[in-house]
PyMOL Python script that loads the backbone (N, CA, C, O; Angstrom):
from pymol import cmd

cmd.read_pdbstr("""\
ATOM      1  N   MET A   1      23.754 -33.987 -26.520  1.00  0.00           N
ATOM      2  CA  MET A   1      23.851 -35.365 -26.952  1.00  0.00           C
ATOM      3  C   MET A   1      22.953 -35.519 -28.174  1.00  0.00           C
ATOM      4  O   MET A   1      21.790 -35.115 -28.150  1.00  0.00           O
ATOM      5  N   LYS A   2      23.491 -36.101 -29.241  1.00  0.00           N
ATOM      6  CA  LYS A   2      22.708 -36.354 -30.438  1.00  0.00           C
ATOM      7  C   LYS A   2      22.034 -37.705 -30.319  1.00  0.00           C
ATOM      8  O   LYS A   2      22.651 -38.690 -29.912  1.00  0.00           O
ATOM      9  N   VAL A   3      20.758 -37.742 -30.678  1.00  0.00           N
ATOM     10  CA  VAL A   3      19.986 -38.983 -30.652  1.00  0.00           C
ATOM     11  C   VAL A   3      19.210 -39.092 -31.956  1.00  0.00           C
ATOM     12  O   VAL A   3      18.929 -38.093 -32.617  1.00  0.00           O
ATOM     13  N   GLN A   4      18.868 -40.332 -32.312  1.00  0.00           N
ATOM     14  CA  GLN A   4      18.135 -40.575 -33.539  1.00  0.00           C
ATOM     15  C   GLN A   4      16.852 -41.334 -33.225  1.00  0.00           C
ATOM     16  O   GLN A   4      16.870 -42.334 -32.507  1.00  0.00           O
ATOM     17  N   CYS A   5      15.755 -40.857 -33.760  1.00  0.00           N
ATOM     18  CA  CYS A   5      14.455 -41.493 -33.549  1.00  0.00           C
ATOM     19  C   CYS A   5      14.452 -42.853 -34.247  1.00  0.00           C
ATOM     20  O   CYS A   5      14.930 -42.987 -35.373  1.00  0.00           O
ATOM     21  N   ILE A   6      13.906 -43.858 -33.562  1.00  0.00           N
ATOM     22  CA  ILE A   6      13.915 -45.201 -34.141  1.00  0.00           C
ATOM     23  C   ILE A   6      12.852 -45.370 -35.219  1.00  0.00           C
ATOM     24  O   ILE A   6      12.938 -46.303 -36.017  1.00  0.00           O
ATOM     25  N   LEU A   7      11.856 -44.497 -35.263  1.00  0.00           N
ATOM     26  CA  LEU A   7      10.789 -44.635 -36.255  1.00  0.00           C
ATOM     27  C   LEU A   7      11.020 -43.804 -37.507  1.00  0.00           C
ATOM     28  O   LEU A   7      10.864 -44.307 -38.620  1.00  0.00           O
ATOM     29  N   CYS A   8      11.387 -42.548 -37.341  1.00  0.00           N
ATOM     30  CA  CYS A   8      11.506 -41.667 -38.510  1.00  0.00           C
ATOM     31  C   CYS A   8      12.958 -41.309 -38.851  1.00  0.00           C
ATOM     32  O   CYS A   8      13.195 -40.599 -39.828  1.00  0.00           O
ATOM     33  N   ASP A   9      13.916 -41.778 -38.079  1.00  0.00           N
ATOM     34  CA  ASP A   9      15.350 -41.524 -38.294  1.00  0.00           C
ATOM     35  C   ASP A   9      15.734 -40.047 -38.215  1.00  0.00           C
ATOM     36  O   ASP A   9      16.772 -39.641 -38.738  1.00  0.00           O
ATOM     37  N   LYS A  10      14.903 -39.255 -37.568  1.00  0.00           N
ATOM     38  CA  LYS A  10      15.186 -37.837 -37.373  1.00  0.00           C
ATOM     39  C   LYS A  10      16.235 -37.697 -36.273  1.00  0.00           C
ATOM     40  O   LYS A  10      16.129 -38.329 -35.222  1.00  0.00           O
ATOM     41  N   ILE A  11      17.240 -36.874 -36.517  1.00  0.00           N
ATOM     42  CA  ILE A  11      18.306 -36.659 -35.539  1.00  0.00           C
ATOM     43  C   ILE A  11      17.998 -35.384 -34.751  1.00  0.00           C
ATOM     44  O   ILE A  11      17.733 -34.330 -35.329  1.00  0.00           O
ATOM     45  N   GLU A  12      18.037 -35.499 -33.429  1.00  0.00           N
ATOM     46  CA  GLU A  12      17.774 -34.370 -32.540  1.00  0.00           C
ATOM     47  C   GLU A  12      18.902 -34.256 -31.525  1.00  0.00           C
ATOM     48  O   GLU A  12      19.662 -35.197 -31.298  1.00  0.00           O
ATOM     49  N   VAL A  13      18.986 -33.092 -30.931  1.00  0.00           N
ATOM     50  CA  VAL A  13      19.954 -32.845 -29.869  1.00  0.00           C
ATOM     51  C   VAL A  13      19.170 -32.696 -28.571  1.00  0.00           C
ATOM     52  O   VAL A  13      18.259 -31.873 -28.480  1.00  0.00           O
ATOM     53  N   ILE A  14      19.529 -33.496 -27.568  1.00  0.00           N
ATOM     54  CA  ILE A  14      18.877 -33.394 -26.262  1.00  0.00           C
ATOM     55  C   ILE A  14      19.916 -32.984 -25.233  1.00  0.00           C
ATOM     56  O   ILE A  14      21.116 -33.160 -25.447  1.00  0.00           O
ATOM     57  N   ASN A  15      19.461 -32.446 -24.134  1.00  0.00           N
ATOM     58  CA  ASN A  15      20.332 -32.021 -23.051  1.00  0.00           C
ATOM     59  C   ASN A  15      21.043 -33.249 -22.480  1.00  0.00           C
ATOM     60  O   ASN A  15      20.398 -34.240 -22.137  1.00  0.00           O
ATOM     61  N   GLN A  16      22.347 -33.183 -22.381  1.00  0.00           N
ATOM     62  CA  GLN A  16      23.142 -34.311 -21.914  1.00  0.00           C
ATOM     63  C   GLN A  16      22.849 -34.654 -20.452  1.00  0.00           C
ATOM     64  O   GLN A  16      23.105 -35.778 -20.021  1.00  0.00           O
ATOM     65  N   ASP A  17      22.323 -33.716 -19.697  1.00  0.00           N
ATOM     66  CA  ASP A  17      22.034 -33.943 -18.284  1.00  0.00           C
ATOM     67  C   ASP A  17      20.592 -34.386 -18.030  1.00  0.00           C
ATOM     68  O   ASP A  17      20.187 -34.540 -16.878  1.00  0.00           O
ATOM     69  N   SER A  18      19.810 -34.591 -19.105  1.00  0.00           N
ATOM     70  CA  SER A  18      18.407 -34.967 -18.924  1.00  0.00           C
ATOM     71  C   SER A  18      18.290 -36.446 -18.542  1.00  0.00           C
ATOM     72  O   SER A  18      19.218 -37.235 -18.719  1.00  0.00           O
ATOM     73  N   ILE A  19      17.131 -36.783 -18.020  1.00  0.00           N
ATOM     74  CA  ILE A  19      16.862 -38.171 -17.623  1.00  0.00           C
ATOM     75  C   ILE A  19      16.916 -39.097 -18.833  1.00  0.00           C
ATOM     76  O   ILE A  19      17.432 -40.211 -18.745  1.00  0.00           O
ATOM     77  N   ILE A  20      16.382 -38.636 -19.962  1.00  0.00           N
ATOM     78  CA  ILE A  20      16.381 -39.469 -21.182  1.00  0.00           C
ATOM     79  C   ILE A  20      17.810 -39.781 -21.613  1.00  0.00           C
ATOM     80  O   ILE A  20      18.122 -40.920 -21.960  1.00  0.00           O
ATOM     81  N   ALA A  21      18.678 -38.770 -21.591  1.00  0.00           N
ATOM     82  CA  ALA A  21      20.071 -38.974 -21.980  1.00  0.00           C
ATOM     83  C   ALA A  21      20.758 -39.961 -21.037  1.00  0.00           C
ATOM     84  O   ALA A  21      21.530 -40.815 -21.474  1.00  0.00           O
ATOM     85  N   LYS A  22      20.477 -39.837 -19.766  1.00  0.00           N
ATOM     86  CA  LYS A  22      21.082 -40.742 -18.786  1.00  0.00           C
ATOM     87  C   LYS A  22      20.638 -42.179 -19.035  1.00  0.00           C
ATOM     88  O   LYS A  22      21.454 -43.099 -18.980  1.00  0.00           O
ATOM     89  N   ARG A  23      19.346 -42.377 -19.310  1.00  0.00           N
ATOM     90  CA  ARG A  23      18.844 -43.728 -19.587  1.00  0.00           C
ATOM     91  C   ARG A  23      19.479 -44.319 -20.837  1.00  0.00           C
ATOM     92  O   ARG A  23      19.823 -45.500 -20.874  1.00  0.00           O
ATOM     93  N   LEU A  24      19.629 -43.483 -21.860  1.00  0.00           N
ATOM     94  CA  LEU A  24      20.230 -43.968 -23.105  1.00  0.00           C
ATOM     95  C   LEU A  24      21.704 -44.339 -22.911  1.00  0.00           C
ATOM     96  O   LEU A  24      22.185 -45.307 -23.500  1.00  0.00           O
ATOM     97  N   ARG A  25      22.410 -43.576 -22.094  1.00  0.00           N
ATOM     98  CA  ARG A  25      23.829 -43.881 -21.832  1.00  0.00           C
ATOM     99  C   ARG A  25      23.994 -45.132 -20.996  1.00  0.00           C
ATOM    100  O   ARG A  25      24.845 -45.969 -21.297  1.00  0.00           O
ATOM    101  N   ASN A  26      23.194 -45.275 -19.952  1.00  0.00           N
ATOM    102  CA  ASN A  26      23.379 -46.358 -18.995  1.00  0.00           C
ATOM    103  C   ASN A  26      22.741 -47.673 -19.421  1.00  0.00           C
ATOM    104  O   ASN A  26      23.179 -48.742 -18.997  1.00  0.00           O
ATOM    105  N   ARG A  27      21.723 -47.600 -20.247  1.00  0.00           N
ATOM    106  CA  ARG A  27      21.039 -48.811 -20.698  1.00  0.00           C
ATOM    107  C   ARG A  27      20.897 -48.760 -22.209  1.00  0.00           C
ATOM    108  O   ARG A  27      19.921 -48.205 -22.715  1.00  0.00           O
ATOM    109  N   PRO A  28      21.835 -49.317 -22.928  1.00  0.00           N
ATOM    110  CA  PRO A  28      21.831 -49.215 -24.394  1.00  0.00           C
ATOM    111  C   PRO A  28      20.601 -49.840 -25.053  1.00  0.00           C
ATOM    112  O   PRO A  28      20.302 -49.525 -26.205  1.00  0.00           O
ATOM    113  N   ILE A  29      19.890 -50.709 -24.357  1.00  0.00           N
ATOM    114  CA  ILE A  29      18.705 -51.337 -24.934  1.00  0.00           C
ATOM    115  C   ILE A  29      17.565 -50.329 -25.094  1.00  0.00           C
ATOM    116  O   ILE A  29      16.673 -50.531 -25.918  1.00  0.00           O
ATOM    117  N   HIS A  30      17.589 -49.244 -24.310  1.00  0.00           N
ATOM    118  CA  HIS A  30      16.553 -48.214 -24.414  1.00  0.00           C
ATOM    119  C   HIS A  30      16.699 -47.490 -25.737  1.00  0.00           C
ATOM    120  O   HIS A  30      17.810 -47.269 -26.218  1.00  0.00           O
ATOM    121  N   THR A  31      15.572 -47.124 -26.321  1.00  0.00           N
ATOM    122  CA  THR A  31      15.588 -46.437 -27.605  1.00  0.00           C
ATOM    123  C   THR A  31      14.934 -45.074 -27.462  1.00  0.00           C
ATOM    124  O   THR A  31      14.243 -44.809 -26.478  1.00  0.00           O
ATOM    125  N   TYR A  32      15.152 -44.211 -28.444  1.00  0.00           N
ATOM    126  CA  TYR A  32      14.643 -42.849 -28.408  1.00  0.00           C
ATOM    127  C   TYR A  32      13.597 -42.661 -29.500  1.00  0.00           C
ATOM    128  O   TYR A  32      13.794 -43.096 -30.635  1.00  0.00           O
ATOM    129  N   MET A  33      12.489 -42.013 -29.159  1.00  0.00           N
ATOM    130  CA  MET A  33      11.485 -41.605 -30.136  1.00  0.00           C
ATOM    131  C   MET A  33      11.294 -40.100 -30.011  1.00  0.00           C
ATOM    132  O   MET A  33      11.187 -39.566 -28.907  1.00  0.00           O
ATOM    133  N   CYS A  34      11.254 -39.424 -31.154  1.00  0.00           N
ATOM    134  CA  CYS A  34      11.042 -37.973 -31.140  1.00  0.00           C
ATOM    135  C   CYS A  34       9.626 -37.676 -30.659  1.00  0.00           C
ATOM    136  O   CYS A  34       8.790 -38.574 -30.553  1.00  0.00           O
ATOM    137  N   GLU A  35       9.374 -36.419 -30.373  1.00  0.00           N
ATOM    138  CA  GLU A  35       8.081 -36.002 -29.824  1.00  0.00           C
ATOM    139  C   GLU A  35       6.934 -36.304 -30.788  1.00  0.00           C
ATOM    140  O   GLU A  35       5.867 -36.743 -30.361  1.00  0.00           O
ATOM    141  N   GLU A  36       7.148 -36.070 -32.092  1.00  0.00           N
ATOM    142  CA  GLU A  36       6.108 -36.345 -33.089  1.00  0.00           C
ATOM    143  C   GLU A  36       5.716 -37.820 -33.089  1.00  0.00           C
ATOM    144  O   GLU A  36       4.530 -38.148 -33.059  1.00  0.00           O
ATOM    145  N   CYS A  37       6.694 -38.694 -33.122  1.00  0.00           N
ATOM    146  CA  CYS A  37       6.425 -40.129 -33.152  1.00  0.00           C
ATOM    147  C   CYS A  37       5.803 -40.600 -31.842  1.00  0.00           C
ATOM    148  O   CYS A  37       4.913 -41.451 -31.845  1.00  0.00           O
ATOM    149  N   THR A  38       6.264 -40.054 -30.736  1.00  0.00           N
ATOM    150  CA  THR A  38       5.689 -40.406 -29.443  1.00  0.00           C
ATOM    151  C   THR A  38       4.211 -40.044 -29.396  1.00  0.00           C
ATOM    152  O   THR A  38       3.389 -40.836 -28.935  1.00  0.00           O
ATOM    153  N   ASN A  39       3.874 -38.847 -29.872  1.00  0.00           N
ATOM    154  CA  ASN A  39       2.478 -38.417 -29.889  1.00  0.00           C
ATOM    155  C   ASN A  39       1.639 -39.280 -30.824  1.00  0.00           C
ATOM    156  O   ASN A  39       0.510 -39.644 -30.494  1.00  0.00           O
ATOM    157  N   ARG A  40       2.191 -39.605 -31.987  1.00  0.00           N
ATOM    158  CA  ARG A  40       1.457 -40.422 -32.956  1.00  0.00           C
ATOM    159  C   ARG A  40       1.170 -41.811 -32.396  1.00  0.00           C
ATOM    160  O   ARG A  40       0.054 -42.313 -32.523  1.00  0.00           O
ATOM    161  N   VAL A  41       2.164 -42.428 -31.783  1.00  0.00           N
ATOM    162  CA  VAL A  41       1.990 -43.754 -31.202  1.00  0.00           C
ATOM    163  C   VAL A  41       1.007 -43.714 -30.035  1.00  0.00           C
ATOM    164  O   VAL A  41       0.178 -44.612 -29.884  1.00  0.00           O
ATOM    165  N   THR A  42       1.101 -42.675 -29.215  1.00  0.00           N
ATOM    166  CA  THR A  42       0.204 -42.529 -28.065  1.00  0.00           C
ATOM    167  C   THR A  42      -1.247 -42.379 -28.517  1.00  0.00           C
ATOM    168  O   THR A  42      -2.145 -43.000 -27.949  1.00  0.00           O
ATOM    169  N   GLU A  43      -1.475 -41.554 -29.541  1.00  0.00           N
ATOM    170  CA  GLU A  43      -2.834 -41.362 -30.056  1.00  0.00           C
ATOM    171  C   GLU A  43      -3.419 -42.680 -30.565  1.00  0.00           C
ATOM    172  O   GLU A  43      -4.558 -43.020 -30.247  1.00  0.00           O
ATOM    173  N   LYS A  44      -2.644 -43.412 -31.348  1.00  0.00           N
ATOM    174  CA  LYS A  44      -3.117 -44.685 -31.900  1.00  0.00           C
ATOM    175  C   LYS A  44      -3.418 -45.679 -30.780  1.00  0.00           C
ATOM    176  O   LYS A  44      -4.415 -46.398 -30.834  1.00  0.00           O
ATOM    177  N   ALA A  45      -2.561 -45.716 -29.778  1.00  0.00           N
ATOM    178  CA  ALA A  45      -2.761 -46.646 -28.667  1.00  0.00           C
ATOM    179  C   ALA A  45      -4.017 -46.282 -27.881  1.00  0.00           C
ATOM    180  O   ALA A  45      -4.778 -47.166 -27.487  1.00  0.00           O
ATOM    181  N   GLN A  46      -4.237 -44.992 -27.652  1.00  0.00           N
ATOM    182  CA  GLN A  46      -5.423 -44.563 -26.916  1.00  0.00           C
ATOM    183  C   GLN A  46      -6.698 -44.869 -27.696  1.00  0.00           C
ATOM    184  O   GLN A  46      -7.705 -45.264 -27.109  1.00  0.00           O
ATOM    185  N   GLU A  47      -6.659 -44.688 -29.023  1.00  0.00           N
ATOM    186  CA  GLU A  47      -7.812 -45.036 -29.849  1.00  0.00           C
ATOM    187  C   GLU A  47      -8.102 -46.526 -29.763  1.00  0.00           C
ATOM    188  O   GLU A  47      -9.254 -46.935 -29.622  1.00  0.00           O
ATOM    189  N   ARG A  48      -7.062 -47.329 -29.848  1.00  0.00           N
ATOM    190  CA  ARG A  48      -7.217 -48.779 -29.785  1.00  0.00           C
ATOM    191  C   ARG A  48      -7.781 -49.209 -28.430  1.00  0.00           C
ATOM    192  O   ARG A  48      -8.663 -50.066 -28.367  1.00  0.00           O
ATOM    193  N   LEU A  49      -7.274 -48.618 -27.351  1.00  0.00           N
ATOM    194  CA  LEU A  49      -7.769 -48.954 -26.021  1.00  0.00           C
ATOM    195  C   LEU A  49      -9.211 -48.498 -25.820  1.00  0.00           C
ATOM    196  O   LEU A  49      -9.993 -49.187 -25.165  1.00  0.00           O
ATOM    197  N   ALA A  50      -9.564 -47.348 -26.377  1.00  0.00           N
ATOM    198  CA  ALA A  50     -10.932 -46.859 -26.263  1.00  0.00           C
ATOM    199  C   ALA A  50     -11.895 -47.784 -26.997  1.00  0.00           C
ATOM    200  O   ALA A  50     -12.988 -48.061 -26.504  1.00  0.00           O
ATOM    201  N   LYS A  51     -11.496 -48.259 -28.164  1.00  0.00           N
ATOM    202  CA  LYS A  51     -12.338 -49.204 -28.909  1.00  0.00           C
ATOM    203  C   LYS A  51     -12.518 -50.485 -28.125  1.00  0.00           C
ATOM    204  O   LYS A  51     -13.620 -51.025 -28.038  1.00  0.00           O
ATOM    205  N   ARG A  52     -11.431 -50.966 -27.557  1.00  0.00           N
ATOM    206  CA  ARG A  52     -11.491 -52.208 -26.788  1.00  0.00           C
ATOM    207  C   ARG A  52     -12.370 -52.043 -25.556  1.00  0.00           C
ATOM    208  O   ARG A  52     -13.112 -52.954 -25.187  1.00  0.00           O
ATOM    209  N   LYS A  53     -12.284 -50.875 -24.920  1.00  0.00           N
ATOM    210  CA  LYS A  53     -13.062 -50.611 -23.716  1.00  0.00           C
ATOM    211  C   LYS A  53     -14.559 -50.521 -24.040  1.00  0.00           C
ATOM    212  O   LYS A  53     -15.401 -50.940 -23.245  1.00  0.00           O
ATOM    213  N   ASN A  54     -14.876 -49.971 -25.215  1.00  0.00           N
ATOM    214  CA  ASN A  54     -16.269 -49.821 -25.624  1.00  0.00           C
ATOM    215  C   ASN A  54     -16.836 -51.082 -26.271  1.00  0.00           C
ATOM    216  O   ASN A  54     -18.015 -51.115 -26.623  1.00  0.00           O
ATOM    217  N   GLY A  55     -16.033 -52.095 -26.428  1.00  0.00           N
ATOM    218  CA  GLY A  55     -16.507 -53.332 -27.025  1.00  0.00           C
ATOM    219  C   GLY A  55     -16.508 -53.310 -28.534  1.00  0.00           C
ATOM    220  O   GLY A  55     -17.122 -54.175 -29.159  1.00  0.00           O
ATOM    221  N   ASP A  56     -15.837 -52.347 -29.141  1.00  0.00           N
ATOM    222  CA  ASP A  56     -15.776 -52.249 -30.585  1.00  0.00           C
ATOM    223  C   ASP A  56     -14.561 -52.942 -31.176  1.00  0.00           C
ATOM    224  O   ASP A  56     -14.225 -52.705 -32.336  1.00  0.00           O
ATOM    225  N   ASP A  57     -13.908 -53.776 -30.420  1.00  0.00           N
ATOM    226  CA  ASP A  57     -12.685 -54.441 -30.868  1.00  0.00           C
ATOM    227  C   ASP A  57     -13.019 -55.463 -31.946  1.00  0.00           C
ATOM    228  O   ASP A  57     -13.702 -56.453 -31.682  1.00  0.00           O
ATOM    229  N   SER A  58     -12.535 -55.219 -33.164  1.00  0.00           N
ATOM    230  CA  SER A  58     -12.844 -56.119 -34.274  1.00  0.00           C
ATOM    231  C   SER A  58     -12.066 -57.429 -34.199  1.00  0.00           C
ATOM    232  O   SER A  58     -12.421 -58.399 -34.869  1.00  0.00           O
ATOM    233  N   THR A  59     -11.013 -57.464 -33.394  1.00  0.00           N
ATOM    234  CA  THR A  59     -10.219 -58.691 -33.293  1.00  0.00           C
ATOM    235  C   THR A  59     -10.872 -59.713 -32.381  1.00  0.00           C
ATOM    236  O   THR A  59     -10.482 -60.880 -32.378  1.00  0.00           O
ATOM    237  N   SER A  60     -11.869 -59.285 -31.601  1.00  0.00           N
ATOM    238  CA  SER A  60     -12.500 -60.210 -30.659  1.00  0.00           C
ATOM    239  C   SER A  60     -13.822 -60.770 -31.205  1.00  0.00           C
ATOM    240  O   SER A  60     -14.648 -61.271 -30.442  1.00  0.00           O
ATOM    241  N   GLU A  61     -14.016 -60.683 -32.507  1.00  0.00           N
ATOM    242  CA  GLU A  61     -15.250 -61.195 -33.098  1.00  0.00           C
ATOM    243  C   GLU A  61     -15.311 -62.698 -32.975  1.00  0.00           C
ATOM    244  O   GLU A  61     -14.299 -63.391 -33.071  1.00  0.00           O
ATOM    245  N   GLU A  62     -16.498 -63.183 -32.763  1.00  0.00           N
ATOM    246  CA  GLU A  62     -16.716 -64.626 -32.658  1.00  0.00           C
ATOM    247  C   GLU A  62     -16.742 -65.223 -34.050  1.00  0.00           C
ATOM    248  O   GLU A  62     -17.247 -64.596 -34.981  1.00  0.00           O
ATOM    249  N   TRP A  63     -16.223 -66.392 -34.204  1.00  0.00           N
ATOM    250  CA  TRP A  63     -16.225 -67.073 -35.515  1.00  0.00           C
ATOM    251  C   TRP A  63     -17.423 -67.924 -35.622  1.00  0.00           C
ATOM    252  O   TRP A  63     -17.623 -68.585 -36.642  1.00  0.00           O
TER     253      TRP A  63
END
""", "prot")
cmd.dss("prot")
cmd.show_as("cartoon", "prot")
cmd.util.cbc("prot")
cmd.orient("prot")
């Protein structure tokens, strides 16, 4: 099954019998992200959560 990453538009082939392929077929609202983009997003999210956990969140500054 050919799929296209929603972030980088890279086209990949995944196993048609995989769980990801089944989700994409049965629920069209689900989107696909390639491994590179998934890792990049995960790293950024973990950094953001670590900052928030340590109290370094710049968005929570008092005015």
